[in-house]
N, CA, C, O and the ligand as a Tripos MOL2 file, in Angstrom:
@<TRIPOS>MOLECULE
protein
  269   267    68     0     0
PROTEIN
NO_CHARGES

@<TRIPOS>ATOM
      1 N          82.6860  101.3140  103.6990 N.3       1 MET1
      2 CA         83.6290  101.9000  103.0080 C.3       1 MET1
      3 C          84.9590  101.7580  103.8940 C.2       1 MET1
      4 O          84.8880  101.7600  105.1230 O.2       1 MET1
      5 N          86.1900  101.6320  103.2010 N.am      2 ILE2
      6 CA         87.3710  101.4140  104.0260 C.3       2 ILE2
      7 C          87.9160  102.9730  104.2060 C.2       2 ILE2
      8 O          87.8380  103.8360  103.3310 O.2       2 ILE2
      9 N          88.4250  103.1280  105.3870 N.am      3 THR3
     10 CA         89.0100  104.3150  105.6670 C.3       3 THR3
     11 C          90.4930  104.2270  105.5450 C.2       3 THR3
     12 O          90.9970  103.1060  105.4740 O.2       3 THR3
     13 N          91.3280  105.4070  105.5100 N.am      4 LEU4
     14 CA         92.6730  105.4360  105.3940 C.3       4 LEU4
     15 C          93.2620  104.8270  106.6430 C.2       4 LEU4
     16 O          94.3330  104.2200  106.6230 O.2       4 LEU4
     17 N          92.5230  105.0060  107.7490 N.am      5 GLU5
     18 CA         93.1020  104.4770  109.1080 C.3       5 GLU5
     19 C          93.1240  102.8410  108.9420 C.2       5 GLU5
     20 O          94.1070  102.1550  109.2210 O.2       5 GLU5
     21 N          92.0010  102.3800  108.4910 N.am      6 GLU6
     22 CA         91.8560  101.0010  108.3930 C.3       6 GLU6
     23 C          92.8670  100.3510  107.3390 C.2       6 GLU6
     24 O          93.3620   99.2420  107.5380 O.2       6 GLU6
     25 N          93.1260  101.0810  106.2590 N.am      7 ALA7
     26 CA         94.0940  100.6380  105.2260 C.3       7 ALA7
     27 C          95.4310  100.5350  105.8240 C.2       7 ALA7
     28 O          96.1580   99.5910  105.5160 O.2       7 ALA7
     29 N          95.8350  101.4990  106.7160 N.am      8 GLN8
     30 CA         97.1440  101.7100  107.2160 C.3       8 GLN8
     31 C          97.2660  100.6210  108.4360 C.2       8 GLN8
     32 O          98.2900  100.6360  109.1190 O.2       8 GLN8
     33 N          96.4000   99.8370  108.6650 N.am      9 GLN9
     34 CA         96.6200   98.6020  109.6630 C.3       9 GLN9
     35 C          97.1630   97.4160  108.7410 C.2       9 GLN9
     36 O          97.7970   96.4820  109.2310 O.2       9 GLN9
     37 N          96.9150   97.4960  107.5630 N.am     10 TRP10
     38 CA         97.4810   96.4460  106.7300 C.3      10 TRP10
     39 C          98.7560   96.7730  106.0800 C.2      10 TRP10
     40 O          99.0750   97.9210  105.7680 O.2      10 TRP10
     41 N          99.5070   95.6780  105.8760 N.am     11 THR11
     42 CA        100.9470   95.9050  105.1340 C.3      11 THR11
     43 C         101.0670   95.0650  103.9620 C.2      11 THR11
     44 O         100.4650   93.9920  103.9150 O.2      11 THR11
     45 N         101.8050   95.4720  103.0030 N.am     12 CYS12
     46 CA        101.9790   94.4830  101.7850 C.3      12 CYS12
     47 C         102.9380   93.4130  102.1880 C.2      12 CYS12
     48 O         103.9580   93.6520  102.8340 O.2      12 CYS12
     49 N         102.5640   92.1790  101.7690 N.am     13 ASP13
     50 CA        103.2730   91.0830  102.1190 C.3      13 ASP13
     51 C         104.6770   91.2580  101.5710 C.2      13 ASP13
     52 O         105.6500   91.0280  102.2900 O.2      13 ASP13
     53 N         104.7960   91.6380  100.3820 N.am     14 ALA14
     54 CA        106.0720   91.7750   99.6100 C.3      14 ALA14
     55 C         106.9040   92.9170  100.1640 C.2      14 ALA14
     56 O         108.0960   92.6940  100.3730 O.2      14 ALA14
     57 N         106.4190   94.0760  100.4140 N.am     15 CYS15
     58 CA        107.3340   95.2090  100.7410 C.3      15 CYS15
     59 C         107.2210   95.5500  102.2080 C.2      15 CYS15
     60 O         108.0270   96.3620  102.6620 O.2      15 CYS15
     61 N         106.2660   94.9910  103.0330 N.am     16 GLY16
     62 CA        106.1090   95.4120  104.4280 C.3      16 GLY16
     63 C         105.6360   96.8420  104.6640 C.2      16 GLY16
     64 O         105.7040   97.3530  105.7810 O.2      16 GLY16
     65 N         105.1380   97.5060  103.5570 N.am     17 LYS17
     66 CA        104.7980   98.9120  103.7200 C.3      17 LYS17
     67 C         103.2640   98.9540  104.2140 C.2      17 LYS17
     68 O         102.4640   98.0820  103.8750 O.2      17 LYS17
     69 N         102.9330   99.9990  105.0100 N.am     18 PRO18
     70 CA        101.5870  100.2510  105.1930 C.3      18 PRO18
     71 C         100.8200  100.5140  104.0210 C.2      18 PRO18
     72 O         101.3890  101.1820  103.1580 O.2      18 PRO18
     73 N          99.6410  100.1330  103.7990 N.am     19 LEU19
     74 CA         98.8680  100.3210  102.5910 C.3      19 LEU19
     75 C          98.2180  101.9530  102.6460 C.2      19 LEU19
     76 O          97.9750  102.6060  103.6610 O.2      19 LEU19
     77 N          98.0590  102.3000  101.4310 N.am     20 VAL20
     78 CA         97.4440  103.6490  101.2560 C.3      20 VAL20
     79 C          96.1060  103.6460  100.5820 C.2      20 VAL20
     80 O          95.8610  102.5800  100.0170 O.2      20 VAL20
     81 N          95.2940  104.4520  100.5070 N.am     21 MET21
     82 CA         93.9810  104.4210   99.7870 C.3      21 MET21
     83 C          94.4770  104.8750   98.3920 C.2      21 MET21
     84 O          95.3420  105.7360   98.2330 O.2      21 MET21
     85 N          93.8660  104.2340   97.4320 N.am     22 ARG22
     86 CA         94.1660  104.5980   96.1010 C.3      22 ARG22
     87 C          92.9180  104.3250   95.2040 C.2      22 ARG22
     88 O          92.2200  103.3170   95.3170 O.2      22 ARG22
     89 N          92.7210  105.2710   94.3500 N.am     23 GLU23
     90 CA         91.4830  105.1920   93.2950 C.3      23 GLU23
     91 C          91.7430  104.1130   92.3270 C.2      23 GLU23
     92 O          92.7370  104.2260   91.6100 O.2      23 GLU23
     93 N          91.0180  103.1320   92.2160 N.am     24 VAL24
     94 CA         91.0860  102.0140   91.2040 C.3      24 VAL24
     95 C          89.8530  101.8760   90.4370 C.2      24 VAL24
     96 O          88.7010  101.8610   90.8720 O.2      24 VAL24
     97 N          90.3300  101.7610   89.0220 N.am     25 GLU25
     98 CA         89.0270  101.7270   88.1100 C.3      25 GLU25
     99 C          88.8660  100.1500   87.8670 C.2      25 GLU25
    100 O          89.8250   99.4240   87.6020 O.2      25 GLU25
    101 N          87.5210   99.6980   87.9900 N.am     26 PHE26
    102 CA         87.2320   98.3340   87.6880 C.3      26 PHE26
    103 C          86.1560   98.1960   86.8320 C.2      26 PHE26
    104 O          85.3660   99.1390   86.8420 O.2      26 PHE26
    105 N          85.9140   97.2650   86.0890 N.am     27 TYR27
    106 CA         84.8250   97.1470   85.0640 C.3      27 TYR27
    107 C          83.9090   95.9710   85.5340 C.2      27 TYR27
    108 O          84.2920   94.8610   85.9050 O.2      27 TYR27
    109 N          82.6700   96.4120   85.4490 N.am     28 TYR28
    110 CA         81.6140   95.4240   85.7890 C.3      28 TYR28
    111 C          80.3950   95.6350   84.7710 C.2      28 TYR28
    112 O          79.9170   96.7400   84.5110 O.2      28 TYR28
    113 N          79.9920   94.5050   84.2740 N.am     29 LEU29
    114 CA         78.9520   94.5370   83.1670 C.3      29 LEU29
    115 C          79.4250   95.4640   82.1590 C.2      29 LEU29
    116 O          80.5820   95.2980   81.7740 O.2      29 LEU29
    117 N          78.7690   96.3780   81.6750 N.am     30 ASN30
    118 CA         79.1680   97.4480   80.6350 C.3      30 ASN30
    119 C          79.4800   98.8150   81.1220 C.2      30 ASN30
    120 O          79.3920   99.8200   80.4160 O.2      30 ASN30
    121 N          79.9140   98.7960   82.5800 N.am     31 GLY31
    122 CA         80.2940  100.0770   82.9890 C.3      31 GLY31
    123 C          81.5520   99.9770   83.6380 C.2      31 GLY31
    124 O          81.9930   98.8550   83.8850 O.2      31 GLY31
    125 N          82.2440  101.0810   83.9760 N.am     32 SER32
    126 CA         83.4440  101.1350   84.6820 C.3      32 SER32
    127 C          83.2390  102.0720   85.9150 C.2      32 SER32
    128 O          82.5370  103.0800   85.8460 O.2      32 SER32
    129 N          83.8260  101.7190   86.9300 N.am     33 PHE33
    130 CA         83.6770  102.4160   88.2210 C.3      33 PHE33
    131 C          84.9340  102.6850   88.8950 C.2      33 PHE33
    132 O          85.8580  101.8720   88.8670 O.2      33 PHE33
    133 N          85.0020  103.8040   89.5020 N.am     34 HIS34
    134 CA         86.1520  104.2330   90.4580 C.3      34 HIS34
    135 C          85.8340  103.9350   91.8580 C.2      34 HIS34
    136 O          84.8210  104.3910   92.3880 O.2      34 HIS34
    137 N          86.7280  103.1300   92.5140 N.am     35 VAL35
    138 CA         86.5170  102.8210   93.8750 C.3      35 VAL35
    139 C          87.8380  103.1460   94.5660 C.2      35 VAL35
    140 O          88.8710  103.2310   93.9030 O.2      35 VAL35
    141 N          87.8250  103.3240   95.8470 N.am     36 ASN36
    142 CA         89.0270  103.6160   96.7050 C.3      36 ASN36
    143 C          89.3480  102.2500   97.3290 C.2      36 ASN36
    144 O          88.5090  101.6850   98.0310 O.2      36 ASN36
    145 N          90.5770  101.7040   97.0770 N.am     37 LEU37
    146 CA         90.7600  100.6200   97.7500 C.3      37 LEU37
    147 C          92.2390  100.6740   98.3480 C.2      37 LEU37
    148 O          93.0160  101.5170   97.9000 O.2      37 LEU37
    149 N          92.6490   99.7840   99.3610 N.am     38 PRO38
    150 CA         93.8710   99.9420   99.9760 C.3      38 PRO38
    151 C          94.8800   99.3890   98.8600 C.2      38 PRO38
    152 O          94.6080   98.4600   98.1000 O.2      38 PRO38
    153 N          95.9740  100.0360   98.8750 N.am     39 ALA39
    154 CA         97.0580   99.6170   97.8780 C.3      39 ALA39
    155 C          98.4740   99.8790   98.4160 C.2      39 ALA39
    156 O          98.6680  100.7710   99.2420 O.2      39 ALA39
    157 N          99.4670   99.0950   97.9440 N.am     40 CYS40
    158 CA        100.6420   99.2150   98.4260 C.3      40 CYS40
    159 C         101.5200  100.4480   97.7100 C.2      40 CYS40
    160 O         101.8280  100.3170   96.5250 O.2      40 CYS40
    161 N         101.8740  101.5130   98.3650 N.am     41 PRO41
    162 CA        102.5680  102.5570   97.7770 C.3      41 PRO41
    163 C         103.8820  102.2170   96.9500 C.2      41 PRO41
    164 O         104.2760  102.9020   96.0060 O.2      41 PRO41
    165 N         104.4900  101.1060   97.4090 N.am     42 GLU42
    166 CA        105.7730  100.5990   96.8740 C.3      42 GLU42
    167 C         105.5160   99.9220   95.4650 C.2      42 GLU42
    168 O         105.9600  100.4310   94.4360 O.2      42 GLU42
    169 N         104.8210   98.8190   95.4660 N.am     43 CYS43
    170 CA        104.6550   98.0260   94.3940 C.3      43 CYS43
    171 C         103.3280   98.1090   93.6330 C.2      43 CYS43
    172 O         103.1280   97.5590   92.5500 O.2      43 CYS43
    173 N         102.4040   98.8830   94.3390 N.am     44 GLY44
    174 CA        101.0860   99.1980   93.5400 C.3      44 GLY44
    175 C         100.0970   97.9260   93.6600 C.2      44 GLY44
    176 O          99.0590   97.8530   93.0020 O.2      44 GLY44
    177 N         100.4790   97.0350   94.4720 N.am     45 LEU45
    178 CA         99.4200   95.9150   94.6160 C.3      45 LEU45
    179 C          98.2100   96.2910   95.2920 C.2      45 LEU45
    180 O          98.2720   96.7260   96.4420 O.2      45 LEU45
    181 N          97.1130   96.1650   94.6880 N.am     46 VAL46
    182 CA         95.8310   96.4930   95.3250 C.3      46 VAL46
    183 C          95.4400   95.3410   96.2390 C.2      46 VAL46
    184 O          95.4260   94.1880   95.8060 O.2      46 VAL46
    185 N          95.1080   95.6470   97.5520 N.am     47 PHE47
    186 CA         94.7660   94.7480   98.4130 C.3      47 PHE47
    187 C          93.2340   94.6130   98.4600 C.2      47 PHE47
    188 O          92.5360   95.5440   98.8630 O.2      47 PHE47
    189 N          92.7530   93.5190   98.0690 N.am     48 ILE48
    190 CA         91.2440   93.2280   98.1370 C.3      48 ILE48
    191 C          90.9560   91.8040   98.6740 C.2      48 ILE48
    192 O          91.3460   90.7710   98.1290 O.2      48 ILE48
    193 N          90.2680   91.8720   99.7440 N.am     49 ASN49
    194 CA         89.7510   90.5450  100.1690 C.3      49 ASN49
    195 C          88.3610   90.1260   99.8010 C.2      49 ASN49
    196 O          87.6620   90.9010   99.1490 O.2      49 ASN49
    197 N          87.9610   89.0870  100.1320 N.am     50 GLU50
    198 CA         86.5900   88.5680   99.5190 C.3      50 GLU50
    199 C          85.4670   89.3300  100.1030 C.2      50 GLU50
    200 O          84.4670   89.5990   99.4380 O.2      50 GLU50
    201 N          85.6230   89.6960  101.3850 N.am     51 ALA51
    202 CA         84.5550   90.5240  102.0710 C.3      51 ALA51
    203 C          84.4550   91.8650  101.2820 C.2      51 ALA51
    204 O          83.3830   92.3420  100.9100 O.2      51 ALA51
    205 N          85.6140   92.3960  101.0750 N.am     52 LEU52
    206 CA         85.6580   93.8340  100.4520 C.3      52 LEU52
    207 C          85.1290   93.7510   98.9400 C.2      52 LEU52
    208 O          84.4600   94.6510   98.4330 O.2      52 LEU52
    209 N          85.4630   92.7000   98.3470 N.am     53 ALA53
    210 CA         85.0360   92.5350   96.8900 C.3      53 ALA53
    211 C          83.4940   92.2720   96.8520 C.2      53 ALA53
    212 O          82.8280   92.7370   95.9270 O.2      53 ALA53
    213 N          82.8890   91.4880   97.9030 N.am     54 THR54
    214 CA         81.4800   91.3780   97.8630 C.3      54 THR54
    215 C          80.7470   92.5620   98.1430 C.2      54 THR54
    216 O          79.6770   92.8270   97.5970 O.2      54 THR54
    217 N          81.3900   93.3760   99.1060 N.am     55 GLY55
    218 CA         80.7120   94.6340   99.6170 C.3      55 GLY55
    219 C          80.6750   95.5980   98.3740 C.2      55 GLY55
    220 O          79.6620   96.2290   98.0720 O.2      55 GLY55
    221 N          81.9580   95.6680   97.6200 N.am     56 LYS56
    222 CA         81.9730   96.5690   96.5340 C.3      56 LYS56
    223 C          80.9740   96.2680   95.4280 C.2      56 LYS56
    224 O          80.3550   97.1340   94.8100 O.2      56 LYS56
    225 N          80.8850   95.0430   95.2520 N.am     57 MET57
    226 CA         80.0150   94.4340   94.1170 C.3      57 MET57
    227 C          78.7290   94.8600   94.3640 C.2      57 MET57
    228 O          78.0220   95.3080   93.4610 O.2      57 MET57
    229 N          78.2920   94.7420   95.7300 N.am     58 ALA58
    230 CA         76.9610   94.9660   96.1240 C.3      58 ALA58
    231 C          76.5720   96.5310   95.8910 C.2      58 ALA58
    232 O          75.4630   96.9500   95.5600 O.2      58 ALA58
    233 N          77.8100   97.3370   96.1540 N.am     59 GLU59
    234 CA         77.7010   98.7630   96.0880 C.3      59 GLU59
    235 C          77.4260   99.0460   94.6560 C.2      59 GLU59
    236 O          76.5660   99.8550   94.3080 O.2      59 GLU59
    237 N          78.1650   98.3700   93.8280 N.am     60 VAL60
    238 CA         78.0030   98.7430   92.3810 C.3      60 VAL60
    239 C          76.7120   98.4040   91.6870 C.2      60 VAL60
    240 O          76.1740   99.0590   90.7940 O.2      60 VAL60
    241 N          76.2940   97.2690   92.2370 N.am     61 GLU61
    242 CA         74.7470   96.7280   91.8760 C.3      61 GLU61
    243 C          73.7930   97.7740   92.2300 C.2      61 GLU61
    244 O          72.8940   98.1310   91.4680 O.2      61 GLU61
    245 N          74.0140   98.3120   93.5100 N.am     62 GLY62
    246 CA         73.1340   99.3580   93.9040 C.3      62 GLY62
    247 C          73.1560  100.5840   93.0180 C.2      62 GLY62
    248 O          72.1430  101.2490   92.8000 O.2      62 GLY62
    249 N          74.3920  100.8690   92.4960 N.am     63 ILE63
    250 CA         74.5450  102.0550   91.4940 C.3      63 ILE63
    251 C          73.7260  101.8030   90.3010 C.2      63 ILE63
    252 O          72.9390  102.6330   89.8460 O.2      63 ILE63
    253 N          73.9510  100.5160   89.7540 N.am     64 LEU64
    254 CA         73.1320  100.0370   88.5170 C.3      64 LEU64
    255 C          71.7770  100.0560   88.6150 C.2      64 LEU64
    256 O          71.0860  100.4060   87.6580 O.2      64 LEU64
    257 N          71.2350   99.6670   89.8310 N.am     65 GLU65
    258 CA         69.8230   99.5730   90.0550 C.3      65 GLU65
    259 C          69.0000  100.9450   90.1380 C.2      65 GLU65
    260 O          67.7920  101.0970   89.9590 O.2      65 GLU65
    261 N          69.9770  101.9100   90.4600 N.am     66 ASP66
    262 CA         69.3800  103.2880   90.6590 C.3      66 ASP66
    263 C          69.1560  103.8840   89.2130 C.2      66 ASP66
    264 O          68.3840  104.8280   89.0430 O.2      66 ASP66
    265 N          69.8440  103.3140   88.2020 N.am     67 LYS67
    266 CA         69.6730  103.9950   86.8160 C.3      67 LYS67
    267 C          68.3140  103.7360   86.3190 C.2      67 LYS67
    268 O          67.9590  104.1860   85.2300 O.2      67 LYS67
    269 ZN        104.2600   96.1490   98.0580 Zn       68 ZN68
@<TRIPOS>BOND
     1     1     2 1
     2     2     3 1
     3     3     4 2
     4     3     5 am
     5     5     6 1
     6     6     7 1
     7     7     8 2
     8     7     9 am
     9     9    10 1
    10    10    11 1
    11    11    12 2
    12    11    13 am
    13    13    14 1
    14    14    15 1
    15    15    16 2
    16    15    17 am
    17    17    18 1
    18    18    19 1
    19    19    20 2
    20    19    21 am
    21    21    22 1
    22    22    23 1
    23    23    24 2
    24    23    25 am
    25    25    26 1
    26    26    27 1
    27    27    28 2
    28    27    29 am
    29    29    30 1
    30    30    31 1
    31    31    32 2
    32    31    33 am
    33    33    34 1
    34    34    35 1
    35    35    36 2
    36    35    37 am
    37    37    38 1
    38    38    39 1
    39    39    40 2
    40    39    41 am
    41    41    42 1
    42    42    43 1
    43    43    44 2
    44    43    45 am
    45    45    46 1
    46    46    47 1
    47    47    48 2
    48    47    49 am
    49    49    50 1
    50    50    51 1
    51    51    52 2
    52    51    53 am
    53    53    54 1
    54    54    55 1
    55    55    56 2
    56    55    57 am
    57    57    58 1
    58    58    59 1
    59    59    60 2
    60    59    61 am
    61    61    62 1
    62    62    63 1
    63    63    64 2
    64    63    65 am
    65    65    66 1
    66    66    67 1
    67    67    68 2
    68    67    69 am
    69    69    70 1
    70    70    71 1
    71    71    72 2
    72    71    73 am
    73    73    74 1
    74    74    75 1
    75    75    76 2
    76    75    77 am
    77    77    78 1
    78    78    79 1
    79    79    80 2
    80    79    81 am
    81    81    82 1
    82    82    83 1
    83    83    84 2
    84    83    85 am
    85    85    86 1
    86    86    87 1
    87    87    88 2
    88    87    89 am
    89    89    90 1
    90    90    91 1
    91    91    92 2
    92    91    93 am
    93    93    94 1
    94    94    95 1
    95    95    96 2
    96    95    97 am
    97    97    98 1
    98    98    99 1
    99    99   100 2
   100    99   101 am
   101   101   102 1
   102   102   103 1
   103   103   104 2
   104   103   105 am
   105   105   106 1
   106   106   107 1
   107   107   108 2
   108   107   109 am
   109   109   110 1
   110   110   111 1
   111   111   112 2
   112   111   113 am
   113   113   114 1
   114   114   115 1
   115   115   116 2
   116   115   117 am
   117   117   118 1
   118   118   119 1
   119   119   120 2
   120   119   121 am
   121   121   122 1
   122   122   123 1
   123   123   124 2
   124   123   125 am
   125   125   126 1
   126   126   127 1
   127   127   128 2
   128   127   129 am
   129   129   130 1
   130   130   131 1
   131   131   132 2
   132   131   133 am
   133   133   134 1
   134   134   135 1
   135   135   136 2
   136   135   137 am
   137   137   138 1
   138   138   139 1
   139   139   140 2
   140   139   141 am
   141   141   142 1
   142   142   143 1
   143   143   144 2
   144   143   145 am
   145   145   146 1
   146   146   147 1
   147   147   148 2
   148   147   149 am
   149   149   150 1
   150   150   151 1
   151   151   152 2
   152   151   153 am
   153   153   154 1
   154   154   155 1
   155   155   156 2
   156   155   157 am
   157   157   158 1
   158   158   159 1
   159   159   160 2
   160   159   161 am
   161   161   162 1
   162   162   163 1
   163   163   164 2
   164   163   165 am
   165   165   166 1
   166   166   167 1
   167   167   168 2
   168   167   169 am
   169   169   170 1
   170   170   171 1
   171   171   172 2
   172   171   173 am
   173   173   174 1
   174   174   175 1
   175   175   176 2
   176   175   177 am
   177   177   178 1
   178   178   179 1
   179   179   180 2
   180   179   181 am
   181   181   182 1
   182   182   183 1
   183   183   184 2
   184   183   185 am
   185   185   186 1
   186   186   187 1
   187   187   188 2
   188   187   189 am
   189   189   190 1
   190   190   191 1
   191   191   192 2
   192   191   193 am
   193   193   194 1
   194   194   195 1
   195   195   196 2
   196   195   197 am
   197   197   198 1
   198   198   199 1
   199   199   200 2
   200   199   201 am
   201   201   202 1
   202   202   203 1
   203   203   204 2
   204   203   205 am
   205   205   206 1
   206   206   207 1
   207   207   208 2
   208   207   209 am
   209   209   210 1
   210   210   211 1
   211   211   212 2
   212   211   213 am
   213   213   214 1
   214   214   215 1
   215   215   216 2
   216   215   217 am
   217   217   218 1
   218   218   219 1
   219   219   220 2
   220   219   221 am
   221   221   222 1
   222   222   223 1
   223   223   224 2
   224   223   225 am
   225   225   226 1
   226   226   227 1
   227   227   228 2
   228   227   229 am
   229   229   230 1
   230   230   231 1
   231   231   232 2
   232   231   233 am
   233   233   234 1
   234   234   235 1
   235   235   236 2
   236   235   237 am
   237   237   238 1
   238   238   239 1
   239   239   240 2
   240   239   241 am
   241   241   242 1
   242   242   243 1
   243   243   244 2
   244   243   245 am
   245   245   246 1
   246   246   247 1
   247   247   248 2
   248   247   249 am
   249   249   250 1
   250   250   251 1
   251   251   252 2
   252   251   253 am
   253   253   254 1
   254   254   255 1
   255   255   256 2
   256   255   257 am
   257   257   258 1
   258   258   259 1
   259   259   260 2
   260   259   261 am
   261   261   262 1
   262   262   263 1
   263   263   264 2
   264   263   265 am
   265   265   266 1
   266   266   267 1
   267   267   268 2
@<TRIPOS>SUBSTRUCTURE
     1 MET1         2 RESIDUE 1 A MET
     2 ILE2         6 RESIDUE 1 A ILE
     3 THR3        10 RESIDUE 1 A THR
     4 LEU4        14 RESIDUE 1 A LEU
     5 GLU5        18 RESIDUE 1 A GLU
     6 GLU6        22 RESIDUE 1 A GLU
     7 ALA7        26 RESIDUE 1 A ALA
     8 GLN8        30 RESIDUE 1 A GLN
     9 GLN9        34 RESIDUE 1 A GLN
    10 TRP10       38 RESIDUE 1 A TRP
    11 THR11       42 RESIDUE 1 A THR
    12 CYS12       46 RESIDUE 1 A CYS
    13 ASP13       50 RESIDUE 1 A ASP
    14 ALA14       54 RESIDUE 1 A ALA
    15 CYS15       58 RESIDUE 1 A CYS
    16 GLY16       62 RESIDUE 1 A GLY
    17 LYS17       66 RESIDUE 1 A LYS
    18 PRO18       70 RESIDUE 1 A PRO
    19 LEU19       74 RESIDUE 1 A LEU
    20 VAL20       78 RESIDUE 1 A VAL
    21 MET21       82 RESIDUE 1 A MET
    22 ARG22       86 RESIDUE 1 A ARG
    23 GLU23       90 RESIDUE 1 A GLU
    24 VAL24       94 RESIDUE 1 A VAL
    25 GLU25       98 RESIDUE 1 A GLU
    26 PHE26      102 RESIDUE 1 A PHE
    27 TYR27      106 RESIDUE 1 A TYR
    28 TYR28      110 RESIDUE 1 A TYR
    29 LEU29      114 RESIDUE 1 A LEU
    30 ASN30      118 RESIDUE 1 A ASN
    31 GLY31      122 RESIDUE 1 A GLY
    32 SER32      126 RESIDUE 1 A SER
    33 PHE33      130 RESIDUE 1 A PHE
    34 HIS34      134 RESIDUE 1 A HIS
    35 VAL35      138 RESIDUE 1 A VAL
    36 ASN36      142 RESIDUE 1 A ASN
    37 LEU37      146 RESIDUE 1 A LEU
    38 PRO38      150 RESIDUE 1 A PRO
    39 ALA39      154 RESIDUE 1 A ALA
    40 CYS40      158 RESIDUE 1 A CYS
    41 PRO41      162 RESIDUE 1 A PRO
    42 GLU42      166 RESIDUE 1 A GLU
    43 CYS43      170 RESIDUE 1 A CYS
    44 GLY44      174 RESIDUE 1 A GLY
    45 LEU45      178 RESIDUE 1 A LEU
    46 VAL46      182 RESIDUE 1 A VAL
    47 PHE47      186 RESIDUE 1 A PHE
    48 ILE48      190 RESIDUE 1 A ILE
    49 ASN49      194 RESIDUE 1 A ASN
    50 GLU50      198 RESIDUE 1 A GLU
    51 ALA51      202 RESIDUE 1 A ALA
    52 LEU52      206 RESIDUE 1 A LEU
    53 ALA53      210 RESIDUE 1 A ALA
    54 THR54      214 RESIDUE 1 A THR
    55 GLY55      218 RESIDUE 1 A GLY
    56 LYS56      222 RESIDUE 1 A LYS
    57 MET57      226 RESIDUE 1 A MET
    58 ALA58      230 RESIDUE 1 A ALA
    59 GLU59      234 RESIDUE 1 A GLU
    60 VAL60      238 RESIDUE 1 A VAL
    61 GLU61      242 RESIDUE 1 A GLU
    62 GLY62      246 RESIDUE 1 A GLY
    63 ILE63      250 RESIDUE 1 A ILE
    64 LEU64      254 RESIDUE 1 A LEU
    65 GLU65      258 RESIDUE 1 A GLU
    66 ASP66      262 RESIDUE 1 A ASP
    67 LYS67      266 RESIDUE 1 A LYS
    68 ZN68       269 GROUP 0 **** ****
């Protein structure tokens, strides 16, 4: 899980603003999930890298498997 402190170490390339944690809805298979991801407070760009995406996907798959 990304913490606010970790998010604030990153800045938006376009705005140069420190990122904030933001709840984002995304869709996977036939469900939607809310996850907290670092996002720019200025332009709303969600910062997601490959490692984070993989981790989140594994997390979601874990949720699905529990059902
Ligand atoms: Zn921005």
